[in-house]
C-alpha positions in Angstrom: 112.1 86.2 55.3 115.8 85.0 57.0 116.9 82.4 58.2 116.4 83.1 61.8 112.5 84.1 61.0 112.8 80.6 59.3 113.3 79.2 62.4 111.6 80.4 64.6 108.5 79.4 62.6 109.7 76.0 62.3 110.9 75.5 65.7 106.8 74.7 67.9 105.9 72.4 64.6 110.0 70.8 65.0 109.1 70.2 69.0 106.3 68.3 67.8 108.8 65.6 66.5 107.1 66.6 63.2 109.7 66.2 60.6 109.8 68.8 57.6 111.4 68.5 54.1 112.8 71.7 52.4 113.0 72.0 49.0 116.8 71.3 47.4 116.7 75.2 46.3 114.9 78.5 46.5 111.7 78.8 45.1 110.2 81.7 43.3 106.2 82.0 43.6 105.5 81.1 40.3 107.1 77.4 41.0 105.5 77.1 44.1 102.5 75.2 43.1 104.5 73.4 40.3 106.1 71.8 43.3 103.6 71.2 45.1 102.1 69.2 42.4 105.4 67.4 41.6 106.2 67.1 45.7 103.4 67.7 48.0 101.5 63.9 47.5 104.3 62.0 49.4 104.4 64.8 52.7 100.9 65.1 55.4 100.7 68.3 54.8 102.0 71.5 52.7 103.4 74.5 54.8 103.0 78.0 52.4 104.9 81.1 53.1 104.0 84.2 51.9 101.3 86.7 51.5 97.5 86.7 49.7 99.2 87.1 46.3 101.5 83.7 47.1 98.4 81.7 49.0 96.2 81.8 46.1 99.2 80.5 43.6 98.9 76.8 45.4 95.2 77.4 45.8 94.1 75.1 42.9 97.5 72.8 43.5 96.6 72.5 47.4 93.5 70.7 46.2 94.6 68.3 43.6 96.4 67.4 46.1 94.3 66.5 49.1 96.4 67.8 51.0 96.5 70.1 54.5 98.0 73.3 54.0 99.6 75.5 56.6 100.2 78.9 56.6 102.8 81.6 57.5 101.7 84.8 56.5 104.8 86.6 55.5 102.5 89.2 53.0 101.5 93.3 53.8 97.9 92.8 54.2 97.6 89.3 55.3 94.3 88.7 54.7 93.0 85.1 54.1 95.3 84.7 57.5 92.9 87.0 59.4 89.7 85.4 58.1 90.9 82.1 59.6 92.4 84.0 62.5 95.9 82.4 62.0 98.4 85.1 64.1 101.5 87.1 61.8 103.5 85.8 64.4 105.3 84.0 63.2 106.2 81.6 65.9 102.5 81.6 66.7 101.4 81.0 62.8 103.8 77.5 63.6 102.3 76.5 66.8 98.9 76.2 65.3 100.6 73.8 62.5 102.3 72.3 65.4 98.6 71.4 66.5 97.3 69.7 62.4 93.7 70.9 63.4 92.6 71.5 60.2 89.1 72.8 58.5 88.3 73.2 54.8 87.8 76.7 53.0 86.4 77.2 49.6 88.5 78.6 46.9 87.3 81.2 44.4 88.2 80.9 40.3 87.9 84.0 38.3 88.4 82.5 34.3 90.0 79.5 36.2 92.9 81.5 38.3 91.6 80.5 41.9 91.2 83.0 44.7 91.1 82.7 48.3 89.6 86.3 49.5 88.6 89.1 46.6 88.3 89.6 43.0 87.7 93.8 42.0 87.2 95.5 39.0 87.6 99.1 38.7 90.0 100.9 41.6 91.7 98.0 43.5 92.1 96.6 39.6 94.2 99.8 39.0 96.0 100.1 41.7 97.5 96.8 41.3 98.8 97.7 38.0 100.3 100.9 39.2 101.3 98.6 42.9 104.3 96.7 42.2 106.5 94.7 44.3 109.1 97.1 45.0 106.2 100.1 46.6 104.4 97.8 48.3 108.3 96.2 49.4 109.2 99.7 50.7 106.4 101.3 52.1 104.2 98.2 53.3 100.4 99.2 53.8 101.2 103.2 53.1 102.2 101.7 49.6 98.4 100.7 49.2 97.3 104.3 50.5 99.7 105.9 48.0 98.7 104.3 45.3 94.9 104.5 45.7 95.4 108.1 45.6 96.8 108.3 42.7 94.1 106.1 41.3 91.4 107.9 42.4 92.7 111.7 40.5 91.9 110.0 37.8 89.0 107.0 38.4 85.8 107.2 35.9 83.1 105.0 36.0 82.6 101.8 33.8 79.9 100.2 32.5 79.0 96.6 33.1 77.2 93.7 33.1 76.7 91.8 36.4 75.0 88.3 35.7 73.4 85.2 38.1 71.1 82.6 37.6 68.1 85.1 38.5 69.3 87.2 35.8 71.4 89.9 34.2 71.7 94.3 35.3 74.0 96.8 33.7 75.4 99.2 36.1 78.1 102.2 36.0 80.1 101.5 38.9 83.6 102.6 39.7 84.4 98.7 41.3 82.8 95.6 41.8 84.3 93.8 44.5 83.4 89.8 44.5 85.0 88.2 47.7 85.1 84.3 47.9 87.2 85.2 51.8 85.7 87.8 54.8 88.5 90.2 54.6 90.5 92.3 52.3 92.9 95.0 51.2 93.9 94.8 55.1 90.8 94.3 56.8 88.2 95.3 54.8 85.1 93.2 55.1 83.6 92.1 52.0 80.0 91.6 53.7 79.0 91.3 57.2 78.0 87.8 57.2 81.0 86.8 54.7 82.7 83.1 55.7 85.3 81.8 53.5 83.4 77.6 54.2 79.6 78.9 52.8 79.8 77.9 48.7 79.2 81.4 48.0 80.5 84.5 46.4 79.7 88.0 48.2 79.7 91.0 45.4 79.3 94.5 45.7 79.2 97.6 43.2 81.0 101.4 43.7 77.6 103.4 42.5 78.7 106.4 43.5 77.8 110.3 41.8 81.4 111.1 43.0 84.1 108.9 44.9 84.9 111.5 47.4 82.1 109.6 49.5 83.8 106.7 49.9 85.5 108.9 52.8 81.9 108.6 54.1 81.7 105.4 53.6 85.2 103.7 55.1 84.0 103.4 58.9 81.1 100.9 56.9 83.2 99.2 55.0 85.4 97.5 57.9 82.0 96.8 59.1 81.1 95.3 55.5 77.2 97.5 56.6 78.0 99.5 52.7 75.4 98.0 51.7 73.3 100.3 53.8 74.4 102.5 51.3 71.7 103.8 48.7 74.8 104.0 45.5 75.9 100.5 46.5 75.4 97.6 45.4 75.1 94.4 47.3 74.2 90.5 46.0 74.7 86.8 47.3 75.4 84.2 44.8 76.9 80.6 43.4 78.0 82.1 40.5 78.6 85.9 39.0 79.9 86.6 35.0 80.9 90.2 34.8 81.1 91.8 31.6 82.2 95.3 30.4 82.2 97.3 27.1 85.9 98.0 27.3 88.1 94.6 28.6 88.9 95.7 32.0 91.9 94.2 34.5 91.2 91.8 37.1 92.8 91.6 40.8 92.9 88.1 42.6 94.1 88.4 45.9 96.8 91.6 45.1 97.5 90.4 41.5 96.3 90.8 37.7 95.4 87.8 36.5 93.0 88.2 34.0 90.5 90.7 32.2 86.9 90.9 31.6 84.3 89.4 30.5 85.2 87.1 33.7 83.3 84.5 34.7 83.5 83.3 39.1 82.7 80.5 40.6 83.5 78.4 44.0 85.0 74.9 44.2 83.3 74.6 47.9 85.3 73.1 50.7 88.3 72.5 48.6 91.1 72.6 50.7 92.4 72.0 54.5 93.2 74.9 56.1 95.6 74.1 59.5 93.5 76.7 62.0 93.1 77.9 65.6 90.9 75.2 66.8 87.4 76.8 67.6 
């Protein structure tokens, strides 16, 4: 984001009489959480600019300091902003922060790593390992399509066990996705009833015989109605444990953060976020 773009985003905030304190030097993404822990308590709120992966790296630190978070959506997909109805136009996003209306949202945790939107094992995680930051920056959403085609051509089902308080199921699947929020992947709906405020996780497992059937399912995925297909397993729980025969990479909000086996849980209403008034 250039200085002119930042100025557009901050203008309505400063116009509301809010003093903005910036870091003394430009921070790398991996420095954000430590900076928030060190400096965030001295402020009434923290503004974070970035995509879904960047916002997720800050989630746990924001919960720890107990301050509201303002979001400037600067990513490719901006699914957390979509879930919270925060516009991607920076002046409008800044205006929401200026009004200072906040609501608490849940944070998902996977092996101790925070996420706002979704964790995936299988197709999307494989795509994340192949889709580097330069590709995202150069091609944007088209880069996701390129990555998806490459992964789909070589995809194979894997065996996994899914455990909840109700017991364990063993499945053969192309992908398992566990959502904390509502949207992921640039507007795909985790589940038609999913919210980021209910203290629950929504799971689906793609247990297809062939991936080409996904093309027929795509409209249902956009609406969160994919559970209506016989070969898509869906579940809803406070926590999940996923084990696989071979370790599988685990993608949380666009970044590979760990590998199976994993335990997923929710920190309910853990951080306040500035959002449009209902």
